[in-house]
N, C-alpha and C positions, 0 to 999 in steps of 0.2 A: 411784383414778381413773387411767385410761390416756389418753394423748393421741396421736393420729395426726396428723401434719402432712405434707400432700402439697404438693409444689412442682413447677411446670412452667415452664420458661423459653421465651419466645417472642420474636419480633421485632416484635410489634404491641402496641397499647394498647387501642383501642376493640374490636377484634376479640377480643382476649384477654379483655377485660372481659365481652363478650357470652358467650363460651364459659364463663367462670366462672359466670355466672348460670344458664346451661343445665345445667351440671354440678351446681350446687348444687340445683336443682329435682329432678334425677334422684336424687341421693344422699338428699335429705330424703324423697322419695317412697319410695325403697327401704327406709329405716329405718322409716318409718310403716307400710309394708306388712308389716313383720316384727312390728308391734305395739308399737313404741317411740315415745316422745313426748319432745320437748324442752319444758321443761328438766328433766323428771324423770329421764329415762334418759341424756340426752346433750345437748351443745350443739354447734352447727355454725356455724362462721364462715368467711367467704370474702372475699378482697380481691385486687385486682390493682394492682401498682405497677410502672410502666415496663416492662410486658411480662412480669413475673413473677407467675404465678397461684399463690395460696396457699389451701389448704383446711385448716382446723384443726377436728378432731373430738375432743371430750372425751367419754369414755365413763364414766358414773357407775354404771350398774347392773351388778351382779355377773355376770349372765348375758351381758351385752354384752361384758364383759371376757373372759369365757370363750371367746367367739367372735371375739376380737380379730383373729387372723390371717385368719379367714374374711371378716371385714368389710373388711380391707385388700384381700384378693383381689377381692372383689366390687366394691369401689370403684375399684381401679386398672383392672380388666378390664371395667368396665361397658360394655355395648353401647348406644350412644346413636344413636337414629334422628333425624337432624337435619331433621325435617319442619318445615314452617313453622308448625304449630300451636303447638308448644312454643317454637320460635325466636321467634315473634311475641310470646308472653308475655314472654320475656326482653328483647326489644327494647323493649316498653312499660315494663318495669321500669327499664331504662337511661334511657329518655327521661324518666321521672318523676324519676329520680335526678339527671340532668343539667339538668333543666328545658329540654331541647333536643330537637328532632326529630332522629332518626337517618335519614340518607340512605343507602339501600341501592341500589347501582348495578345489581346483578343478583342475584336470588335463587339462581340456579344457581351463580354464582361464590362467593356467600356460603356456601352449603352445602359447596362444595369447600374453601374456606379453613378452615371450622370442622372439617371432617374431617382436614385437614392438622394442625391444632393437636391434635386428639384423638389422633393417632398419636404425638405427642411423648411420650416416657416420663415418667411421674410419678416424682419422687424422694421416697422415703419417709423422713421424719424427717431430712432432710438439713440440714446446718449451713453457715453462711457463704455463703448464696446471694446473689449480687450482682444488683441490679436491672439490667435491660437498658437499652439506649439507643433505645427505641421512638419512632418518629416519632408526632406527635400525630394525623395523618391517615394511617391505615394502609392500605397496599397497594391503594388505589383500590377497595376493596370496600365500605367503610363510613366515613362521616364525619358530623360534626355539621352540623345544618341550622339552621332558624329557631328562635326561642324557642317553648316549648310552654306553652299555657295549662293550668294545673294546678289541682286542688282537693285539699283535705285532708279526710280522714274520721277523726274522733276517736271512739273507742269507750271509754266510761267506765263504770266499775262503782262506784256509790256504796256506801260501807261504813258510813256513819253510822247506818243503820237496823238494822244487825245487832247482836245482843246483844254487848256489849263483851267478855264473857268468852271468846267464840269468834271475835272479830273478827280476831285474828292468823291463825287457821286460814282464815277467809274470804278474807283477803288472799292467801294462798298458792293457794287453790282458784281464785279469780277471776283471779289472775295466770297460772295454767296455762291456763285457758280463753281468756283474752284473747290470750295469745301464740300459742296454737294457731290461734285464729280469725284474727288479723291476718296470720299466715304463710300460711294457706290463702287468704285474700283476695288477698294479693300474688301467689301462685302461680296463682291462677285468673283474676284480672282484670288482672294485669300492673302491680302497684303497687310503690312503694318504701316500706319500713318506716322511718318517720322516728324513731319511738321505740317500744320495747316496754314492756309494763306492769310496769316494775320500780320505779316511783316513784308515790307518792300525791301528787296536786296539792293546792292550797290549799283546795279544796272537799271534801277527804277522799274523793276518788275515785281509783281506780286507772285509769290512762289509757294507751291504745295509739293511735298515730297512723299513718295510711297516706296516702301522697301518690300521686295518680293523674292521668292526663290528664283535663282537664275534660270531654272528650267520652265518657269511659268510662260505659257504662250500668250503674250499680250502684245498686239501690234498697234501702231499709230492709227490704223484704220479702225480698230476696236475702240480706241479712245475717242476718235472723231465721231463714231456712231453714238457712243454714250454721251458725249458732249451735247450733241443735237437733241438727244432724248431729255437730258437734264434741263436744257434751256426751254424746251417745249413744256416740260412738266412744271417748271417754275412760272412760266407764262400762263398756262391754262389753269394751274392749281392756285394761283393768287400769291405765290411767294414774292415775285417782283412787286406786285401791287402793294402788299403789306409792308415791304421794305420802303417803298416810296412814301407811303402814308406815315410810317414811323419817323422817317427822316424829315418829313414836312412838319411834324409836330414833335420835334426831337426833345423838347423839355418835358414830355409826358412819358417817355419810354425808360425802362429800368436800366438798360445797358447802352447808353449813347456812345457813338464813336468819340475817341479822344481827339479834341481839337489840336492838341500838341502833336500827337502822333500823325494826324492828318497833314499838318504843316510839314513835318519831317519827310513824309512820304510823297507829298504832291507839290510842296512849295506854296500852298494856298492857305491863308489864315481864315478859319471858319468861326462863325458864331451861330446861334439859333436862327437868326434872321437869314443868314447866308444859306444855311441848309434848306430853309423853306423856299428860298428863291430858286435853287437849282434842282430840287427834288420834284420833278415833273414827269408826267408820262411821255411827253415829247422828248425830253432829254434821255429818258430810258430807251426809247426806240432808236435814237441817234447813236447812243453808246453801244447797244447791241449790234447795230449795223457795222460799227467801226471796230469792235472788240476783236482782238487776235490772241492766239495762244501758241506756245511752242512746247514740244515734248522732247526731252533729252533723257538718255539712259546711260548709266554708269555701272560698270561691272567690277 
């Protein structure tokens, strides 16, 4: 596994946080356009602390590691068009995260300020970066407003009806679908991911939760359509195939599933040999045919 950490120091907080979300959307889109999927091939994390923006990219797939320097170059030199379409999605993400409306003084000045941050050089794998002293309301471009009415969307994948012998594999497949789906929903509708599908709840369901503005027009039909698109993309783009291959050779991958957690979630004790036995294309097809999901909304 290779890790790329990019750090950028600014003198703002909310503006820097907004830039972080825009940059994250572009990088995730770039990697997906190359045919890579989180969390099979990589994980991507981003955060802003007192004006210091950090992007952490872990590369799992061997081909990704081979193109390590090219990915850094593409990431650092990425050309971002700060049009209001993408910026508006990032604004809605921040509003859902803050539970507050964001007040934009001027779209023109906002674009200029974002471009100014974009020109600041990224530091690659830098150490001992100190947080800045950013003011809470930054440079009269963006500030927090009134409380935001929000809703949460929970997408759950029941596992109890799946044959117990392959339930651990189903957990991994459902997790890949759920996390891809919840990420796409956030980047399409401007939501904040409250929790990814890494844990099974008390009802033996894998659950991912998204928070959005209450006014966001998102229907179960929209989610059904995106679900089908995600499954098709994972099938045709090799995401499922690489997951099966990784689980079949689980002792060679950098971030293998926890056998203890797998037992807690599925009631099946696993080891390397057991993963190799159930990680087959035939079982993948059977699970995809039987997999179900539910969508619930809370206001």
